[in-house]
NURO-755553 format. One record per residue: y, x, z of N, C-alpha, C in turn; residue in three letters; residue number from 1. Coordinates in Angstrom, 1 decimal, m for minus. Layout:
N
+--------+--------+--------+--------+--------+--------+--------+--------+--------+------+-----+
!   n.yy !   n.xx !   n.zz !  ca.yy !  ca.xx !  ca.zz !   c.yy !   c.xx !   c.zz ! rest !  nr !
+--------+--------+--------+--------+--------+--------+--------+--------+--------+------+-----+
!      Y !      X !      Z !      Y !      X !      Z !      Y !      X !      Z !  ALA ! NUM !
...
+--------+--------+--------+--------+--------+--------+--------+--------+--------+------+-----+
This chain:
166
+--------+--------+--------+--------+--------+--------+--------+--------+--------+------+-----+
!   n.yy !   n.xx !   n.zz !  ca.yy !  ca.xx !  ca.zz !   c.yy !   c.xx !   c.zz ! rest !  nr !
+--------+--------+--------+--------+--------+--------+--------+--------+--------+------+-----+
!   m1.2 !    1.1 !    0.2 !    0.3 !   m0.1 !   m0.1 !    1.1 !    1.2 !   m0.5 !  UNK !   1 !
!    2.2 !    0.4 !   m0.9 !    3.4 !    0.9 !   m1.0 !    4.3 !    0.5 !    0.6 !  UNK !   2 !
!    4.9 !    1.8 !    1.1 !    5.7 !    1.4 !    2.0 !    7.1 !    0.9 !    2.2 !  UNK !   3 !
!    7.5 !   m0.3 !    2.5 !    9.0 !   m0.7 !    2.3 !   10.3 !    0.4 !    2.4 !  UNK !   4 !
!   10.8 !    0.3 !    1.8 !   12.0 !    1.0 !    1.6 !   13.1 !    0.0 !    2.1 !  UNK !   5 !
!   14.6 !    0.8 !    2.3 !   15.8 !   m0.4 !    2.5 !   15.7 !   m1.2 !    1.1 !  UNK !   6 !
!   15.8 !   m0.6 !    0.1 !   15.7 !   m1.2 !   m1.3 !   15.2 !   m2.4 !   m1.3 !  UNK !   7 !
!   13.5 !   m2.0 !   m0.9 !   12.5 !   m3.3 !   m0.8 !   12.9 !   m4.6 !    0.3 !  UNK !   8 !
!   13.9 !   m4.5 !    1.0 !   14.4 !   m5.7 !    2.1 !   14.6 !   m6.5 !    1.3 !  UNK !   9 !
!   14.2 !   m7.6 !    1.7 !   15.6 !   m9.2 !    1.1 !   16.8 !   m8.7 !    1.1 !  UNK !  10 !
!   17.5 !   m9.3 !    0.5 !   19.1 !   m9.2 !    0.1 !   19.3 !  m10.0 !    1.0 !  UNK !  11 !
!   20.7 !  m10.0 !    1.7 !   21.2 !  m10.6 !    2.7 !   21.1 !  m12.6 !    2.0 !  UNK !  12 !
!   20.9 !  m12.9 !    3.2 !   20.5 !  m14.9 !    2.9 !   21.0 !  m15.7 !    3.7 !  UNK !  13 !
!   21.4 !  m16.7 !    3.4 !   22.2 !  m17.4 !    4.0 !   21.4 !  m18.8 !    4.7 !  UNK !  14 !
!   21.6 !  m19.2 !    5.1 !   20.6 !  m20.3 !    6.0 !   21.4 !  m21.1 !    6.0 !  UNK !  15 !
!   21.1 !  m22.6 !    6.7 !   22.0 !  m23.5 !    7.3 !   21.4 !  m24.1 !    8.3 !  UNK !  16 !
!   22.0 !  m24.1 !    9.5 !   21.7 !  m24.6 !   10.9 !   21.6 !  m26.0 !   11.0 !  UNK !  17 !
!   21.2 !  m27.1 !   12.0 !   21.6 !  m28.3 !   12.4 !   22.6 !  m28.7 !   12.4 !  UNK !  18 !
!   23.3 !  m27.7 !   13.3 !   24.5 !  m27.8 !   13.1 !   25.7 !  m27.6 !   12.1 !  UNK !  19 !
!   25.3 !  m27.3 !   10.9 !   25.7 !  m27.0 !    9.9 !   26.7 !  m25.6 !   10.2 !  UNK !  20 !
!   26.2 !  m24.9 !   10.8 !   26.2 !  m23.5 !   11.0 !   25.6 !  m22.9 !   10.0 !  UNK !  21 !
!   26.8 !  m22.1 !    9.2 !   25.6 !  m20.9 !    8.4 !   25.2 !  m19.5 !    9.2 !  UNK !  22 !
!   24.2 !  m19.3 !    8.7 !   24.0 !  m18.2 !    9.2 !   23.5 !  m16.9 !    8.2 !  UNK !  23 !
!   23.6 !  m15.6 !    8.5 !   23.3 !  m14.9 !    7.4 !   22.2 !  m13.8 !    8.3 !  UNK !  24 !
!   21.4 !  m13.8 !    7.3 !   20.2 !  m12.4 !    7.4 !   20.2 !  m11.3 !    6.8 !  UNK !  25 !
!   20.8 !  m10.2 !    7.4 !   20.7 !   m8.7 !    7.0 !   19.7 !   m7.8 !    7.9 !  UNK !  26 !
!   19.9 !   m6.9 !    7.5 !   19.5 !   m5.1 !    7.9 !   20.0 !   m5.0 !    9.3 !  UNK !  27 !
!   19.4 !   m4.6 !   10.2 !   19.8 !   m4.4 !   11.3 !   19.7 !   m2.4 !   11.2 !  UNK !  28 !
!   20.7 !   m2.4 !   12.1 !   20.8 !   m0.5 !   13.0 !   21.1 !   m0.3 !   13.7 !  UNK !  29 !
!   21.1 !    1.1 !   14.8 !   21.3 !    1.2 !   15.9 !   22.6 !    1.0 !   16.1 !  UNK !  30 !
!   23.7 !    0.8 !   15.1 !   25.1 !   m0.3 !   15.5 !   24.6 !   m1.2 !   16.2 !  UNK !  31 !
!   23.4 !   m2.0 !   16.1 !   23.3 !   m3.7 !   16.9 !   22.7 !   m3.5 !   18.0 !  UNK !  32 !
!   22.4 !   m2.0 !   18.4 !   21.9 !   m1.9 !   19.8 !   22.5 !   m2.8 !   21.2 !  UNK !  33 !
!   23.9 !   m3.0 !   21.1 !   24.6 !   m3.6 !   22.2 !   23.9 !   m5.0 !   22.1 !  UNK !  34 !
!   24.2 !   m5.7 !   20.5 !   23.9 !   m7.1 !   20.6 !   22.1 !   m7.7 !   21.1 !  UNK !  35 !
!   21.2 !   m6.3 !   20.3 !   19.8 !   m6.6 !   20.9 !   19.9 !   m6.8 !   21.9 !  UNK !  36 !
!   20.6 !   m5.9 !   22.9 !   20.1 !   m5.4 !   24.2 !   20.6 !   m7.0 !   25.0 !  UNK !  37 !
!   21.4 !   m7.6 !   24.8 !   21.9 !   m8.7 !   25.1 !   20.7 !  m10.1 !   24.9 !  UNK !  38 !
!   20.7 !  m10.0 !   23.4 !   19.3 !  m10.9 !   23.1 !   18.2 !  m10.6 !   23.8 !  UNK !  39 !
!   17.8 !   m9.4 !   24.2 !   16.4 !   m9.3 !   24.4 !   16.5 !   m9.8 !   26.0 !  UNK !  40 !
!   17.8 !   m9.8 !   26.7 !   18.2 !   m9.9 !   28.0 !   18.1 !  m11.3 !   27.9 !  UNK !  41 !
!   18.6 !  m12.5 !   26.8 !   18.8 !  m13.4 !   27.3 !   17.1 !  m14.1 !   26.8 !  UNK !  42 !
!   16.6 !  m14.2 !   26.0 !   15.2 !  m14.4 !   25.4 !   13.8 !  m14.1 !   26.2 !  UNK !  43 !
!   14.3 !  m12.8 !   26.7 !   12.9 !  m12.4 !   27.2 !   12.6 !  m12.2 !   28.6 !  UNK !  44 !
!   13.9 !  m11.9 !   29.0 !   14.0 !  m11.4 !   30.6 !   13.0 !  m10.4 !   31.3 !  UNK !  45 !
!   11.6 !  m11.2 !   31.8 !   10.6 !  m10.4 !   32.1 !    9.9 !   m9.6 !   30.8 !  UNK !  46 !
!   10.2 !   m9.8 !   30.1 !    9.2 !   m8.8 !   29.0 !   10.2 !   m8.3 !   27.9 !  UNK !  47 !
!   11.7 !   m8.4 !   28.5 !   12.7 !   m7.3 !   27.5 !   12.3 !   m5.9 !   27.3 !  UNK !  48 !
!   12.2 !   m5.4 !   26.1 !   12.3 !   m4.0 !   25.6 !   13.3 !   m3.3 !   26.7 !  UNK !  49 !
!   12.7 !   m2.0 !   27.1 !   13.9 !   m1.1 !   28.1 !   14.9 !   m0.7 !   26.6 !  UNK !  50 !
!   15.6 !   m0.1 !   27.1 !   16.8 !    0.7 !   26.4 !   16.2 !    1.5 !   25.0 !  UNK !  51 !
!   15.4 !    2.3 !   25.8 !   14.7 !    3.2 !   24.6 !   14.1 !    2.7 !   23.5 !  UNK !  52 !
!   13.0 !    1.8 !   24.2 !   12.6 !    1.0 !   22.7 !   13.1 !    0.4 !   21.7 !  UNK !  53 !
!   14.2 !   m0.4 !   22.5 !   15.6 !   m1.1 !   21.5 !   15.7 !    0.0 !   20.8 !  UNK !  54 !
!   15.8 !    1.4 !   21.0 !   16.9 !    2.4 !   20.4 !   15.6 !    2.5 !   19.3 !  UNK !  55 !
!   14.7 !    2.9 !   19.5 !   13.0 !    3.0 !   18.8 !   13.2 !    2.1 !   17.4 !  UNK !  56 !
!   13.4 !    1.1 !   18.3 !   13.0 !   m0.4 !   17.0 !   14.0 !   m0.1 !   15.8 !  UNK !  57 !
!   15.0 !    0.2 !   16.4 !   16.3 !    0.3 !   15.4 !   16.8 !    1.7 !   14.6 !  UNK !  58 !
!   15.8 !    2.5 !   15.0 !   15.9 !    3.9 !   14.2 !   14.8 !    4.1 !   13.6 !  UNK !  59 !
!   13.5 !    4.2 !   14.1 !   12.0 !    4.4 !   13.4 !   11.7 !    4.4 !   11.8 !  UNK !  60 !
!   11.7 !    5.5 !   11.4 !   11.7 !    5.0 !    9.8 !   10.3 !    4.2 !    9.2 !  UNK !  61 !
!   10.5 !    3.2 !    8.5 !    9.9 !    2.5 !    8.0 !    9.2 !    0.8 !    8.3 !  UNK !  62 !
!   10.1 !    0.6 !    9.5 !   10.4 !   m0.5 !   10.8 !   11.4 !   m1.5 !    9.8 !  UNK !  63 !
!   10.8 !   m2.6 !    9.8 !   11.6 !   m3.4 !    9.0 !   12.0 !   m4.5 !   10.5 !  UNK !  64 !
!   13.4 !   m4.2 !    9.8 !   14.4 !   m4.3 !   11.3 !   15.6 !   m5.5 !   10.7 !  UNK !  65 !
!   15.6 !   m6.6 !   11.4 !   16.8 !   m8.0 !   10.5 !   17.1 !   m8.9 !   11.3 !  UNK !  66 !
!   18.3 !   m9.1 !   11.0 !   19.2 !   m9.6 !   12.4 !   19.8 !  m11.2 !   11.5 !  UNK !  67 !
!   19.9 !  m11.8 !   12.2 !   20.8 !  m13.2 !   12.1 !   21.9 !  m13.4 !   12.6 !  UNK !  68 !
!   22.9 !  m13.3 !   11.8 !   24.3 !  m13.7 !   12.5 !   24.7 !  m15.2 !   12.3 !  UNK !  69 !
!   25.6 !  m14.9 !   13.3 !   27.0 !  m16.5 !   13.2 !   28.2 !  m16.4 !   13.6 !  UNK !  70 !
!   28.9 !  m16.2 !   12.3 !   30.3 !  m16.0 !   12.9 !   30.3 !  m14.5 !   13.0 !  UNK !  71 !
!   29.6 !  m13.2 !   13.3 !   29.6 !  m12.1 !   13.4 !   29.2 !  m11.8 !   14.5 !  UNK !  72 !
!   28.5 !  m12.7 !   15.0 !   27.5 !  m12.8 !   16.5 !   25.7 !  m12.6 !   16.3 !  UNK !  73 !
!   25.7 !  m11.6 !   16.8 !   23.8 !  m11.6 !   16.3 !   23.1 !  m13.2 !   17.6 !  UNK !  74 !
!   22.2 !  m13.6 !   16.6 !   21.7 !  m14.7 !   17.3 !   20.2 !  m15.0 !   17.2 !  UNK !  75 !
!   19.6 !  m13.7 !   16.4 !   18.1 !  m13.5 !   16.1 !   18.1 !  m12.3 !   15.8 !  UNK !  76 !
!   17.1 !  m11.5 !   15.7 !   16.7 !  m10.6 !   15.7 !   14.9 !  m10.5 !   15.0 !  UNK !  77 !
!   14.4 !   m9.7 !   14.3 !   13.1 !   m9.6 !   14.2 !   12.5 !   m8.1 !   13.7 !  UNK !  78 !
!   11.5 !   m7.6 !   13.9 !   11.2 !   m6.1 !   13.8 !    9.5 !   m6.6 !   13.2 !  UNK !  79 !
!    9.3 !   m5.6 !   12.1 !    7.7 !   m5.5 !   11.6 !    7.7 !   m4.1 !   11.4 !  UNK !  80 !
!    6.8 !   m3.6 !   12.1 !    6.0 !   m2.3 !   12.1 !    4.8 !   m2.7 !   10.9 !  UNK !  81 !
!    5.3 !   m1.9 !   10.1 !    3.8 !   m1.3 !    9.2 !    2.7 !   m0.4 !    9.7 !  UNK !  82 !
!    1.4 !   m0.5 !    9.1 !    0.8 !    0.0 !    9.9 !   m0.1 !    0.1 !    8.7 !  UNK !  83 !
!    0.1 !    1.0 !    7.7 !   m0.6 !    1.5 !    6.8 !   m2.2 !    2.0 !    6.7 !  UNK !  84 !
!   m2.4 !    2.5 !    7.4 !   m3.8 !    3.1 !    8.2 !   m4.7 !    1.7 !    8.5 !  UNK !  85 !
!   m4.1 !    0.6 !    9.0 !   m4.9 !   m0.5 !    9.5 !   m4.7 !   m1.4 !    8.3 !  UNK !  86 !
!   m4.0 !   m1.0 !    7.3 !   m3.6 !   m2.2 !    6.0 !   m3.4 !   m3.3 !    6.5 !  UNK !  87 !
!   m2.1 !   m3.2 !    7.4 !   m1.8 !   m4.5 !    7.8 !   m0.1 !   m4.3 !    8.8 !  UNK !  88 !
!    0.4 !   m5.3 !    8.7 !    1.7 !   m5.0 !    9.4 !    1.6 !   m5.5 !   11.0 !  UNK !  89 !
!    2.8 !   m5.8 !   12.0 !    2.8 !   m6.6 !   13.3 !    4.1 !   m6.6 !   13.0 !  UNK !  90 !
!    3.9 !   m8.0 !   13.2 !    5.3 !   m8.3 !   13.8 !    6.0 !   m8.0 !   15.3 !  UNK !  91 !
!    6.3 !   m7.1 !   15.7 !    6.8 !   m6.5 !   17.2 !    7.5 !   m7.1 !   17.7 !  UNK !  92 !
!    8.2 !   m8.0 !   17.3 !    9.2 !   m8.8 !   17.9 !   10.1 !   m9.8 !   17.2 !  UNK !  93 !
!   10.3 !  m11.3 !   17.7 !   10.8 !  m11.9 !   17.0 !   11.7 !  m13.0 !   18.3 !  UNK !  94 !
!   13.1 !  m13.0 !   18.2 !   13.9 !  m13.8 !   19.4 !   15.2 !  m14.3 !   18.6 !  UNK !  95 !
!   15.1 !  m15.3 !   19.0 !   16.4 !  m16.2 !   18.7 !   16.7 !  m16.5 !   20.1 !  UNK !  96 !
!   18.4 !  m16.4 !   20.1 !   18.8 !  m17.0 !   21.3 !   18.7 !  m18.9 !   21.3 !  UNK !  97 !
!   18.1 !  m18.7 !   22.5 !   18.0 !  m19.8 !   23.6 !   19.2 !  m21.5 !   22.3 !  UNK !  98 !
!   20.3 !  m21.1 !   22.2 !   21.1 !  m22.4 !   22.1 !   21.2 !  m22.4 !   20.3 !  UNK !  99 !
!   20.5 !  m21.3 !   19.5 !   20.2 !  m21.5 !   18.2 !   19.0 !  m21.6 !   17.4 !  UNK ! 100 !
!   17.7 !  m21.9 !   18.9 !   16.6 !  m22.5 !   18.2 !   16.3 !  m23.9 !   17.7 !  UNK ! 101 !
!   15.4 !  m24.1 !   16.9 !   14.9 !  m25.5 !   16.0 !   15.9 !  m25.2 !   15.5 !  UNK ! 102 !
!   16.4 !  m24.5 !   14.3 !   17.9 !  m24.3 !   13.4 !   17.5 !  m23.8 !   12.4 !  UNK ! 103 !
!   16.1 !  m23.6 !   12.2 !   15.9 !  m22.7 !   11.1 !   16.1 !  m20.9 !   11.1 !  UNK ! 104 !
!   16.5 !  m20.3 !   12.2 !   16.8 !  m19.0 !   12.1 !   15.3 !  m18.4 !   12.6 !  UNK ! 105 !
!   14.6 !  m18.9 !   12.8 !   13.5 !  m17.9 !   13.5 !   12.4 !  m18.3 !   12.0 !  UNK ! 106 !
!   12.5 !  m19.0 !   11.5 !   11.4 !  m19.3 !   10.5 !   12.3 !  m18.6 !    9.3 !  UNK ! 107 !
!   13.5 !  m18.7 !    9.4 !   14.4 !  m17.5 !    8.0 !   14.1 !  m15.9 !    8.3 !  UNK ! 108 !
!   13.9 !  m15.6 !    9.8 !   13.8 !  m14.0 !   10.0 !   12.1 !  m13.7 !    9.8 !  UNK ! 109 !
!   11.6 !  m14.8 !   10.0 !   10.1 !  m14.6 !    9.9 !    9.6 !  m14.3 !    8.2 !  UNK ! 110 !
!   10.1 !  m15.3 !    7.2 !   10.0 !  m15.1 !    6.1 !   10.9 !  m13.8 !    5.4 !  UNK ! 111 !
!   11.6 !  m13.6 !    5.8 !   12.6 !  m12.5 !    5.0 !   11.7 !  m10.9 !    5.5 !  UNK ! 112 !
!   11.3 !  m10.9 !    7.0 !   10.4 !  m10.1 !    7.8 !    9.0 !   m9.8 !    6.5 !  UNK ! 113 !
!    8.3 !  m10.6 !    6.5 !    6.9 !  m10.9 !    5.5 !    7.2 !  m10.5 !    4.5 !  UNK ! 114 !
!    8.1 !  m10.4 !    3.7 !    8.4 !  m10.2 !    2.2 !    9.0 !   m8.7 !    2.7 !  UNK ! 115 !
!    9.9 !   m8.1 !    3.1 !   10.1 !   m6.5 !    3.4 !    8.9 !   m5.7 !    4.2 !  UNK ! 116 !
!    7.9 !   m6.6 !    4.5 !    6.7 !   m5.7 !    4.9 !    5.7 !   m5.5 !    3.8 !  UNK ! 117 !
!    5.6 !   m6.5 !    3.1 !    4.9 !   m5.9 !    1.8 !    3.5 !   m5.6 !    1.8 !  UNK ! 118 !
!    2.7 !   m6.3 !    2.8 !    1.5 !   m5.9 !    3.2 !    1.0 !   m7.5 !    3.3 !  UNK ! 119 !
!   m0.7 !   m7.4 !    2.9 !   m0.9 !   m8.9 !    2.7 !   m1.4 !   m9.6 !    4.1 !  UNK ! 120 !
!   m1.7 !   m8.7 !    4.9 !   m2.2 !   m8.8 !    6.5 !   m1.1 !   m8.5 !    7.1 !  UNK ! 121 !
!   m0.9 !   m9.9 !    8.2 !    0.2 !   m9.7 !    9.1 !   m0.3 !  m10.3 !   10.3 !  UNK ! 122 !
!    0.4 !   m9.9 !   12.1 !   m0.1 !   m9.7 !   12.9 !    0.9 !  m10.2 !   13.9 !  UNK ! 123 !
!    0.7 !  m11.1 !   14.9 !    1.7 !  m10.9 !   16.0 !    0.7 !  m11.2 !   17.1 !  UNK ! 124 !
!    2.1 !  m11.1 !   18.3 !    1.1 !  m11.8 !   19.6 !    2.2 !  m13.0 !   20.4 !  UNK ! 125 !
!    1.8 !  m13.5 !   20.8 !    2.9 !  m14.9 !   21.2 !    2.1 !  m15.3 !   22.7 !  UNK ! 126 !
!    2.9 !  m15.3 !   23.8 !    2.4 !  m16.4 !   25.3 !    1.7 !  m17.7 !   24.6 !  UNK ! 127 !
!    0.6 !  m18.1 !   24.9 !   m0.1 !  m19.4 !   25.0 !    1.3 !  m20.2 !   25.4 !  UNK ! 128 !
!    1.8 !  m20.0 !   26.1 !    2.5 !  m20.9 !   27.0 !    4.3 !  m21.2 !   25.9 !  UNK ! 129 !
!    4.6 !  m20.4 !   25.0 !    5.6 !  m20.4 !   24.4 !    4.9 !  m21.1 !   23.1 !  UNK ! 130 !
!    5.3 !  m22.6 !   23.1 !    5.0 !  m23.5 !   22.2 !    5.6 !  m23.9 !   21.4 !  UNK ! 131 !
!    6.9 !  m23.9 !   21.2 !    7.8 !  m23.9 !   20.3 !    7.3 !  m22.5 !   19.5 !  UNK ! 132 !
!    7.3 !  m21.7 !   19.6 !    6.7 !  m20.1 !   18.7 !    5.5 !  m20.3 !   18.3 !  UNK ! 133 !
!    4.6 !  m21.0 !   19.1 !    3.2 !  m21.1 !   18.6 !    3.5 !  m22.3 !   17.1 !  UNK ! 134 !
!    4.4 !  m23.5 !   17.5 !    4.2 !  m24.2 !   16.3 !    4.8 !  m23.4 !   15.0 !  UNK ! 135 !
!    5.9 !  m22.8 !   15.1 !    6.4 !  m21.9 !   14.1 !    5.8 !  m21.0 !   13.3 !  UNK ! 136 !
!    4.7 !  m20.3 !   14.3 !    3.6 !  m19.3 !   13.7 !    2.7 !  m20.5 !   12.9 !  UNK ! 137 !
!    2.3 !  m21.6 !   13.2 !    1.3 !  m22.4 !   13.0 !    1.9 !  m22.4 !   11.6 !  UNK ! 138 !
!    2.9 !  m23.5 !   11.7 !    3.7 !  m23.4 !   10.2 !    3.8 !  m22.9 !    9.5 !  UNK ! 139 !
!    3.9 !  m21.5 !   10.0 !    3.9 !  m20.5 !    8.9 !    2.9 !  m19.8 !    8.2 !  UNK ! 140 !
!    1.7 !  m20.2 !    8.6 !    0.6 !  m19.7 !    7.9 !   m0.5 !  m18.8 !    9.4 !  UNK ! 141 !
!    0.1 !  m19.0 !   10.1 !   m1.0 !  m17.7 !   11.0 !   m1.6 !  m18.1 !   12.0 !  UNK ! 142 !
!   m2.8 !  m17.7 !   12.2 !   m3.9 !  m18.7 !   13.2 !   m4.5 !  m18.1 !   14.2 !  UNK ! 143 !
!   m5.1 !  m17.9 !   15.3 !   m5.5 !  m17.2 !   16.6 !   m6.7 !  m16.1 !   16.0 !  UNK ! 144 !
!   m6.9 !  m15.1 !   15.9 !   m7.6 !  m14.4 !   15.9 !   m8.0 !  m13.8 !   16.9 !  UNK ! 145 !
!   m7.4 !  m13.5 !   18.2 !   m7.8 !  m12.8 !   19.2 !   m7.1 !  m13.0 !   20.6 !  UNK ! 146 !
!   m7.5 !  m13.3 !   21.9 !   m6.7 !  m13.5 !   22.7 !   m6.7 !  m12.1 !   24.0 !  UNK ! 147 !
!   m5.9 !  m11.3 !   24.1 !   m5.6 !  m10.6 !   24.8 !   m5.2 !  m10.6 !   26.5 !  UNK ! 148 !
!   m6.3 !  m10.3 !   27.1 !   m5.4 !  m11.1 !   28.7 !   m4.9 !   m9.6 !   29.5 !  UNK ! 149 !
!   m3.6 !   m9.9 !   30.3 !   m2.8 !   m9.2 !   30.8 !   m2.1 !   m8.6 !   30.1 !  UNK ! 150 !
!   m1.8 !   m9.0 !   29.1 !   m0.9 !   m8.3 !   27.8 !    0.2 !   m8.5 !   28.3 !  UNK ! 151 !
!    1.2 !   m9.3 !   29.0 !    2.5 !   m9.0 !   29.3 !    2.4 !   m8.6 !   30.7 !  UNK ! 152 !
!    4.3 !   m8.3 !   30.9 !    4.4 !   m7.6 !   32.5 !    3.8 !   m8.3 !   33.3 !  UNK ! 153 !
!    3.8 !   m9.7 !   33.5 !    3.4 !  m10.6 !   34.2 !    1.8 !  m10.7 !   34.4 !  UNK ! 154 !
!    1.0 !  m10.1 !   33.7 !   m0.1 !  m10.2 !   33.5 !   m0.7 !  m11.4 !   32.8 !  UNK ! 155 !
!    0.1 !  m12.3 !   32.5 !   m0.1 !  m13.6 !   31.3 !   m0.6 !  m12.8 !   29.8 !  UNK ! 156 !
!   m1.7 !  m13.9 !   29.1 !   m2.5 !  m13.4 !   28.1 !   m1.8 !  m13.1 !   27.0 !  UNK ! 157 !
!   m2.0 !  m12.8 !   26.0 !   m1.2 !  m13.0 !   24.8 !   m2.3 !  m13.3 !   23.7 !  UNK ! 158 !
!   m2.0 !  m14.6 !   22.4 !   m2.3 !  m15.0 !   21.6 !   m2.3 !  m14.1 !   20.5 !  UNK ! 159 !
!   m3.3 !  m13.3 !   19.5 !   m3.4 !  m12.8 !   18.7 !   m3.2 !  m13.3 !   17.3 !  UNK ! 160 !
!   m2.0 !  m13.8 !   16.4 !   m2.4 !  m14.3 !   15.3 !   m2.4 !  m13.3 !   14.0 !  UNK ! 161 !
!   m2.8 !  m13.9 !   13.3 !   m2.8 !  m13.7 !   11.6 !   m2.9 !  m14.1 !   10.8 !  UNK ! 162 !
!   m2.0 !  m13.8 !    9.6 !   m1.7 !  m14.6 !    8.3 !   m1.6 !  m13.4 !    7.3 !  UNK ! 163 !
!   m2.6 !  m14.2 !    6.4 !   m2.9 !  m13.6 !    5.0 !   m1.8 !  m13.8 !    4.1 !  UNK ! 164 !
!   m1.1 !  m13.5 !    3.3 !   m0.3 !  m13.4 !    2.4 !   m0.7 !  m13.9 !    0.8 !  UNK ! 165 !
!   m2.0 !  m13.0 !    0.8 !   m2.4 !  m13.4 !   m0.7 !   m3.8 !  m13.7 !   m0.6 !  UNK ! 166 !
+--------+--------+--------+--------+--------+--------+--------+--------+--------+------+-----+
């Protein structure tokens, strides 16, 4: 498989929310560290990535990192991690600020990241209790393939979900 480059990433995409506010999906960079830190704290609290992990996801080569913005504010983020040795990619994180959920932001981020990853098989982990995320993933074609015990910081389990694009 060919690794995605920045030229393979989707072009900026505009979407419409239910509140009739437009959002834009763009590539994220280290300049987005402050916004990503705030987003992680608001969305994941207990499981928010530490600062060093955020720097890594914003700088490691080949990671597909996209942000959704509304009025210049980061309202969502996704990172996709290509794993050519496994012939698949992983969605490392997907977060949307609570007040912007259920407006198509997460779906648009997920679809854009999948295109940018350029792999036939993509996996992700999600809490079984995160029903809105589970619904998004199922509607997007992901199916549960495993369950990992004690995955999260509070020892909560994770469902491993997978999607075949072709």
